[in-house]
C-alpha positions in Angstrom: -5.9 18.9 17.0 -5.3 20.2 13.8 -3.3 23.0 13.7 -4.0 26.9 13.1 -3.3 27.0 9.9 -5.0 24.2 8.5 -8.4 24.9 9.5 -7.5 28.6 8.3 -6.9 26.5 5.3 -10.2 24.9 5.4 -11.7 27.9 6.3 -10.8 29.5 2.4 -11.4 25.9 0.8 -8.5 23.4 1.2 -10.5 20.8 -1.1 -9.0 17.7 0.4 -6.5 16.1 3.8 -4.7 13.2 4.1 -4.8 11.4 7.5 -2.0 9.3 8.4 -1.2 7.0 11.6 -0.5 9.6 13.7 -3.5 11.9 13.4 -5.7 8.0 13.8 -7.2 6.5 17.0 -10.3 5.5 17.4 -12.6 5.1 15.9 -14.7 7.5 18.1 -11.9 9.7 18.4 -11.1 9.5 14.2 -14.5 10.8 13.8 -14.3 13.5 15.6 -11.6 14.8 14.4 -13.3 14.6 10.4 -15.5 16.3 11.3 -13.6 19.6 13.0 -12.3 19.4 9.7 -16.0 19.3 8.3 -17.5 22.3 10.3 -14.2 24.4 8.7 -15.2 23.1 5.2 -18.1 21.0 4.7 -17.0 20.1 0.5 -13.7 18.3 2.1 -11.9 14.9 1.3 -10.7 13.2 3.9 -8.6 10.4 2.5 -6.5 7.7 3.9 -3.9 5.2 2.9 -5.8 2.2 3.6 -4.6 -0.5 1.2 -5.4 -3.5 4.0 -2.1 -5.9 4.3 1.2 -3.8 5.2 0.0 -0.6 4.2 -2.3 0.6 7.1 -3.3 3.4 9.0 -6.1 3.1 10.8 -4.3 0.2 11.8 -1.3 1.0 12.2 -1.1 0.2 16.0 -1.6 -3.3 15.8 -0.8 -4.6 11.8 -3.6 -4.7 9.2 -7.3 -6.8 9.8 -6.8 -7.7 6.6 -4.6 -9.7 4.4 -2.8 -7.6 1.1 -3.7 -7.9 -2.6 -0.9 -10.6 -3.1 -2.8 -12.5 -0.9 -6.0 -11.5 -2.9 -5.3 -12.7 -6.3 -3.6 -15.9 -5.0 -7.2 -16.8 -3.7 -8.0 -15.4 -6.5 -11.5 -15.4 -5.6 -13.4 -12.2 -7.0 -16.4 -11.9 -4.3 -14.1 -12.3 -1.8 -11.8 -8.8 -2.3 -15.2 -7.6 -2.8 -15.8 -8.5 0.5 -12.5 -7.5 1.7 -13.0 -4.0 0.3 -16.1 -3.5 1.5 -15.0 -4.8 4.9 -12.2 -1.9 4.6 -14.1 0.9 3.6 -17.2 0.6 6.1 -14.4 0.7 8.4 -13.4 3.7 7.4 -16.6 4.8 6.4 -17.5 4.9 10.2 -14.9 7.4 10.5 -16.4 9.4 7.8 -13.2 8.8 5.4 -14.9 9.6 2.3 -12.0 8.7 0.1 -9.4 5.8 0.4 -5.7 6.2 -2.1 -6.0 1.9 -2.8 -6.8 -0.3 -4.6 -2.7 -0.5 -6.0 -3.6 -1.7 -10.0 0.3 -2.3 -10.7 1.5 -5.8 -12.0 4.0 -7.4 -10.3 5.6 -7.4 -12.9 9.5 -7.3 -11.6 10.2 -9.3 -8.6 13.3 -6.4 -7.7 11.1 -3.8 -7.2 10.8 -2.7 -3.7 8.2 -0.6 -3.6 4.7 -2.5 -4.9 5.9 -6.2 -4.4 3.1 -8.3 -2.0 0.8 -4.5 -2.6 0.1 -6.4 -6.1 -3.0 -9.1 -7.0 0.2 -10.7 -9.0 2.4 -10.5 -12.1 -1.2 -11.4 -14.7 -3.1 -8.5 -15.8 -6.2 -9.9 -16.8 -6.4 -11.3 -13.3 -5.1 -7.9 -11.4 -8.1 -6.4 -13.7 -10.7 -9.0 -11.9 -9.8 -8.0 -8.9 -8.9 -4.8 -9.0 -12.6 -3.8 -10.3 -13.5 -6.0 -6.8 -12.3 -4.1 -5.0 -13.3 -0.8 -6.4 -17.1 -2.2 -6.1 -16.9 -2.9 -2.8 -14.8 -0.3 -1.3 -17.4 2.3 -3.2 -20.9 0.2 -2.2 -20.1 1.6 1.4 -20.0 5.6 -1.1 -16.0 5.8 -0.1 -14.1 7.0 -3.0 -11.4 4.0 -4.7 -8.2 5.8 -5.4 -6.8 3.2 -8.6 -2.6 3.7 -8.6 0.0 4.0 -9.5 -1.2 5.0 -13.5 0.5 4.1 -15.9 1.9 2.1 -13.4 5.6 1.0 -10.8 5.8 -2.7 -11.2 8.4 -3.0 -13.7 9.9 -0.1 -12.0 13.3 -1.9 -9.8 13.6 1.7 -8.4 12.1 3.5 -6.1 10.3 7.2 -6.2 10.5 8.2 -3.0 14.2 8.6 -3.8 15.4 8.6 -6.9 13.3 8.5 -11.0 12.3 5.5 -11.9 12.7 4.6 -15.6 10.5 2.1 -17.4 11.3 0.5 -21.2 8.3 0.2 -21.9 6.1 1.8 -25.5 2.7 2.9 -25.2 1.2 -0.7 -27.0 2.6 -2.3 -24.6 1.3 -1.0 -21.7 -2.2 -0.5 -23.0 -1.7 -4.3 -22.9 -0.1 -5.0 -19.7 -0.6 -2.5 -16.9 -2.9 -0.7 -18.3 -5.8 -3.5 -18.2 -6.6 -3.0 -14.6 -6.5 0.6 -15.4 -9.0 0.2 -17.9 -11.4 -2.4 -15.6 -10.6 0.1 -12.6 -12.3 2.9 -14.7 -15.2 0.1 -16.2 -15.4 -0.6 -12.7 -17.0 3.0 -11.2 -13.4 4.1 -10.1 -14.1 7.5 -8.9 -10.2 8.7 -9.3 -7.0 7.4 -10.3 -3.7 8.4 -7.9 -0.3 9.2 -11.1 3.2 7.2 -11.2 6.4 9.5 -10.2 8.1 7.0 -13.1 9.5 8.2 -16.7 8.9 6.3 -19.4 10.8 6.8 -21.8 9.4 5.8 -24.7 6.4 7.9 -24.3 7.8 11.3 -22.7 11.2 12.0 -21.5 9.7 13.2 -17.8 7.9 11.6 -15.0 4.1 10.4 -15.6 3.1 12.8 -12.7 4.4 15.8 -15.2 3.5 14.1 -18.5 0.5 16.2 -20.8 0.9 12.8 -23.2 0.5 10.2 -20.2 -2.0 11.9 -18.7 -4.3 14.1 -21.3 -4.0 11.7 -24.0 -4.0 8.4 -22.4 -5.6 8.4 -19.4 -8.1 10.4 -20.3 -8.3 10.2 -23.8 -7.3 6.7 -24.6 -8.8 5.2 -21.8 -11.4 7.7 -21.0 -11.9 8.2 -17.5 -13.1 11.7 -16.2 -12.8 11.2 -12.6 -10.3 12.8 -10.6 -7.0 12.2 -11.1 -4.4 12.8 -7.5 -0.6 12.8 -8.3 1.5 10.5 -5.9 2.9 12.3 -2.9 5.3 15.6 -4.7 7.8 15.8 -1.8 9.1 12.7 -3.2 12.9 12.9 -4.3 11.2 12.0 -7.9 9.1 15.7 -8.5 11.2 17.4 -5.2 8.6 19.7 -4.6 9.5 21.5 -0.5 9.7 24.6 1.2 11.5 26.1 -1.8 9.9 24.7 -4.8 7.0 23.9 -6.8 7.6 23.6 -10.0 6.7 20.3 -9.6 2.4 21.3 -8.2 2.8 23.3 -11.4 3.5 20.8 -13.9 1.6 18.8 -12.7 -1.5 20.8 -12.7 -0.8 21.8 -16.4 -0.4 17.9 -17.4 -4.1 17.6 -16.4 -3.6 16.4 -12.6 -7.2 18.0 -10.1 -5.6 17.0 -7.1 -2.5 18.1 -6.0 -0.8 15.8 -3.0 1.6 18.5 -1.3 4.6 17.4 1.6 3.4 17.6 5.1 5.1 20.8 5.8 3.0 24.4 5.9 6.0 25.5 4.4 6.2 24.3 1.8 2.4 24.0 1.2 2.2 28.2 1.2 5.2 27.5 -1.1 2.9 25.1 -3.3 0.3 28.1 -3.1 1.4 31.3 -3.6 3.5 29.2 -6.9 0.2 28.4 -7.6 -1.3 32.0 -7.4 1.5 33.4 -9.0 1.2 30.7 -12.3 -2.2 31.7 -12.6 -2.1 35.1 -12.7 1.3 35.1 -15.1 -0.7 33.3 -18.0 1.7 30.2 -16.8 -1.5 27.9 -15.8 -4.7 28.2 -17.4 -7.2 29.5 -15.3 -9.5 26.8 -17.6 -7.1 24.1 -16.0 -8.0 24.6 -12.6 -11.0 25.3 -12.9 -12.0 22.4 -14.9 -10.0 20.8 -11.6 -11.8 22.1 -9.3 -15.0 21.2 -10.9 -14.6 17.1 -10.8 -12.9 17.4 -7.8 -16.4 19.4 -5.9 -18.1 16.4 -8.0 -16.8 14.0 -6.2 -16.9 15.6 -2.9 -20.0 15.5 -3.6 -20.7 11.9 -4.1 -18.4 10.7 -1.2 -20.7 10.2 1.4 -19.1 7.5 3.6 -21.9 5.1 5.5 -21.5 1.4 6.0 -23.4 -1.0 4.1 -22.8 -3.6 6.3 -20.7 -3.3 9.7 -16.7 -4.7 8.9 -15.2 -8.0 9.6 -12.5 -9.0 10.3 -13.2 -12.6 10.6 -12.4 -12.3 7.0 -9.5 -11.1 6.8 -8.0 -13.7 8.6 -10.0 -16.2 7.0 -8.5 -15.5 3.6 -5.0 -14.6 5.0 -5.4 -18.4 5.6 -6.3 -19.5 2.2 -3.6 -17.4 1.2 -0.5 -19.0 2.3 1.5 -21.4 0.3 2.5 -23.9 2.1 5.2 -27.1 0.7 7.2 -29.0 3.2 6.2 -31.4 5.6 3.9 -28.9 7.5 3.4 -30.5 11.2 2.3 -28.2 14.0 5.5 -27.5 16.2 5.5 -29.6 19.5 8.2 -28.1 21.6 8.6 -24.3 21.7 11.1 -23.3 18.1 13.8 -20.5 18.6 12.9 -17.6 16.4 15.3 -15.8 14.0 12.4 -13.0 12.5 14.1 -10.7 9.8 9.9 -10.7 8.6 10.6 -6.8 8.9 7.5 -4.5 10.6 4.5 -3.8 9.2 4.7 0.0 10.6 7.6 1.4 12.7 5.8 1.6 15.5 5.5 -1.5 16.0 8.9 -3.8 17.7 9.1 -7.1 18.8 5.1 -6.8 20.2 2.3 -9.6 19.4 1.9 -8.3 15.7 5.3 -10.5 15.0 5.9 -13.5 14.1 8.6 -14.4 17.5 5.5 -12.1 19.2 2.5 -14.5 18.7 4.8 -17.2 19.4 5.5 -16.4 22.1 2.2 -16.5 23.5 1.0 -19.2 22.0 4.0 -20.9 22.7 5.5 -20.5 26.2 9.1 -21.3 26.1 9.8 -19.7 22.6 13.1 -18.1 22.0 14.0 -16.0 19.4 15.3 -12.2 18.1 14.4 -9.2 15.9 17.0 -9.2 12.7 16.6 -5.6 10.8 19.3 -5.6 8.9 23.5 -7.2 8.0 25.0 -6.2 11.1 22.8 -8.3 13.0 23.6 -11.0 12.1 27.0 -10.5 13.7 27.0 -13.8 16.4 24.4 -15.3 14.0 26.2 -18.9 14.6 26.3 -18.5 18.6 22.8 -17.7 17.7 21.4 -20.9 15.7 23.9 -22.8 17.4 21.4 -21.5 20.7 18.7 -23.6 18.9 20.0 -26.4 19.7 17.8 -29.4 20.3 15.0 -27.5 19.6 13.0 -26.5 16.0 14.6 -23.6 13.8 11.8 -21.0 12.9 13.4 -18.8 10.1 11.2 -15.8 9.1 12.5 -13.2 6.2 10.6 -11.0 3.8 11.7 -10.7 -0.2 15.3 -12.2 0.4 15.5 -12.7 -3.0 15.6 -8.6 -3.2 18.4 -8.9 0.3 21.4 -9.9 0.6 22.2 -9.7 4.1 18.8 -12.2 4.6 20.0 -14.3 1.8 23.0 -15.2 4.2 21.1 -15.7 7.1 18.8 -18.3 4.2 22.3 -19.5 3.4 23.9 -20.2 7.3 21.1 -21.2 8.5 20.2 -24.2 6.0 24.0 -25.3 6.3 24.2 -25.3 9.8 20.5 -26.4 9.9 19.1 -28.1 6.6 15.7 -29.0 9.4 14.9 -25.7 9.6 11.6 -24.2 8.1 11.7 -20.8 6.6 8.6 -18.5 6.8 8.3 -15.5 4.1 6.6 -12.6 4.9 6.4 -11.3 1.7 6.0 -12.0 -1.9 6.6 -16.0 -3.0 9.8 -15.1 -5.3 12.0 -16.2 -1.9 10.6 -19.5 -2.3 13.4 -21.2 -3.9 16.2 -19.5 -1.1 14.2 -21.7 1.0 14.9 -24.8 2.1 11.8 -28.0 1.8 9.8 -26.4 4.1 8.1 -23.5 3.3 5.6 -21.4 4.9 4.8 -18.3 2.4 2.0 -15.8 3.8 2.4 -13.5 0.9 2.1 -10.4 3.3 3.3 -9.5 6.9 -0.5 -8.5 8.1 -1.1 -8.4 11.0 -4.1 -10.3 9.2 -1.4 -13.2 7.4 0.8 -13.6 10.5 -2.3 -14.7 12.6 -3.0 -17.2 10.5 0.6 -17.7 9.8 1.2 -18.6 13.9 -1.7 -20.8 14.1 -0.8 -23.6 10.8 2.9 -23.5 13.1 0.7 -24.6 16.1 -1.8 -26.5 15.0 -5.0 -24.0 16.0 -7.8 -25.3 14.4 -8.3 -24.6 10.4 -10.0 -20.8 9.7 
């Protein structure tokens, strides 16, 4: 049930509600929730982050039925990307969700990035632009609004704006030739919204892009010609720091040109933002005309977004694409005996443990007698030699996720391959860690359920999709 304070705010005209995994159950439950919210405000935008791949809200309990952007970019067929996005859009439209905070339009511009990686279509601006446009068109075919993020690009940043303020040394001409190419393509494709990044570009402005009028108004509105809704990334992130004590980021973001502000999921923090914005308007700090402009754009988006699936969702499409996207090197032959698995491939969701949506769990299901352990951090390397020894006489499978970024995963790979040069390595992140593996490597380009199922099928010799 929605909290009473939220319903009161909807009665007063609250423009949008962002749903998370904990709010979402069956299609019927979600539709009922959405209808309840809309009964208090028929114009409210109902949003989720449903990128496919590792970031899913609707399918958080099981993992996404669709591979993420890295897999789609590797397949490099824009008709496939559009079809996957259309299927995701149909899944959302069935539930009455009107705004999807996707696709990620960032370039995979820095292998050290802790937040982009497999969420990107790739490193080539032209390829990322083509797939971003295709995703926008597929999603919006269901009258579910798309949102290209994170303007003007988060892919070069080596830090995470959830925990610090990333800084990127790129000039505006450099961005126009690279990172901004996908955003220009999204705008040309008719994207209805764009999300800003909490990243500082010192050569352009000394404050995060979300708060920068130079970037939000002069570049996104002026240079790129975008006239849709500009949405901030979550203002509760450390890079901005809005909370129950301060809402300065909300005022500065709206003054910079943002139309929808993404507030912390806390009633007190949201009340603080409401009170602070009201005081700023009446105190002459924030122009009433700017607020009216923002509200007008948001209402226009709400009037446009009438989610209606053009076709039924097609999860089988996701399975087929995930299979095509895999990087397979070495003598990739099916396992004939149950393996021992050291699974450091990460979880797709905090709700997932050693289930049938981990690679270890999937292999246990397909090859009874499979043994192994899930590894989540450096502390789990204690006793590694004993675990490797336990694999004597059977295939050893080592599953990693972006080992090039994690010292403990590099150690896991090194020690495993020294002891067992025949170990099979599966990478569930980007393929940047390929060079750390031995001659046998299977890269899924993501940890969605679809991608892990595809890997399990290859490993067990299931028929090709």
